[in-house]
Residue, then its C-alpha position, 0 to 999 in steps of 0.5 A: m767683294t761678294i759674300v756667298p751666303f751659307a747654304k740653308a739647313s734644309e739642303f742638308s736634311p737627312a732625308r734628302t741625303l739618304k735619298s741621294l745615296a740610294h739613287r747613287v747605289r741604284q745607279r752603281t749596282g744597276r737593274y740587271s745585276l740585282l736581278f742576276a743575284a736574285l736568280t742565282l739565289v733561287g738557283k742555289l735554293y732549288p733543292l729546297l723546292g722538293k721539300g716541304g715545310v720551312a724549306l719550301f717556304v724559304w724557296q718561295g720567299a726567294f722566288w717572290l723576291m726574284l719576281l720583284a727584282t724582275i719588275r725593277a729590271c723593267a723600269v726602262n719601260h714604264r708601261m711594261q713595268q705597270i703591267a708586270e706589277v698588276l700580274f705580280a699582284l694577281s699571281l700573289l693573290l692566286r697563290l694565297a687563295e690556293l693555301g686554303a682551297e679545296q682540291a676541286d678549286l685547285e683544278w682551276l686555280r693552278p692553271v690560272e696561276y700558271g697562265v698569269q706567271v707565263l704572261f708575267f715572264l713574257v712581259t718582263l722578257r719583252a722589256i728586258l730584251d728590248d733594252v738589251l738588244r737595242s741599247t747603243r752601249v754594251d756595259a756590264d749591266h747590259i751583259y747581266g741583262a742578257l744573262c738574266a733574259y736567258v735564264l728567264i726564258g727557261v723559267q717562263f717555259a717551265y711555267l708554260f710546261a706546268l700550264i700545259e700539264s695542268v690543263q691536259p694531264g699526262s702531257f709530260v711523263r717520266a721514263d722509268a729505269s727500264g726505259g718505259l714510260s711511267e703511268t703516274s702523272d705527278i710532275g710538278v714545278r720542280e721537275f718542269l724547271y729541271l726539264s726546261f733548263v735541260t731543254l734550253s741547254t740542249l742536254g736532253y737527258g730523257d728522264v722527263l719527256p713530252n707525251t702529247d702533240l702540244a707538248k712535243v711542239v712546245a718543248p723543241a720550240e724552247s730549244l730552238f728559241g734558246q739557240l737563236f737567242l744566243a746567236v743573236l746575242v753574240a752577234r749584237l755584242v760583237g757588232 
């Protein structure tokens, strides 16, 4: 008769148990479902972006959490994830530098920050789309990934619009009540997020308009890219 020895006490350590539990939670929740929840939170808090003080701080906190969730979603591609982590750190440093910067410094800090954000979303979108479109199985988490990619396209173009406006002021203008174009150029990230998703969904309300040649090329490109993405996505899921 063979006697099976009792398991060692070290095998039942709390640290190992918690680590195993955390691994199971990550597997069950999935990368993209957490990112989708973060994107939903940022969308719900969108009205706070137009306000200052604590409201703006809350929205920015949710936005940076969304960026962290985006990095986690790129774990399938370690190289892209590492690049995204570097861009995230650089973007955070630029944002902190803006807090105490003079107006003259903001003229070059903001374009650099917007450019880094555009690169960040470009890298993360590449990793997410590569995983979603090439996966041999279609499950709930990959469907969440496709939805996240579509929303991140809108966010990326919003920061691309902001970059264009910061480099060439007047690239985007508002339409006033009489149908004319506003002379002021005070459009910020809040308006560009609105413009981007209106363009991506082909609603085209016409209250914020591209005004320069570059802006008139980029804005329709977003609409075209969004429609092609939906067509390819549906074909991938059905096929």
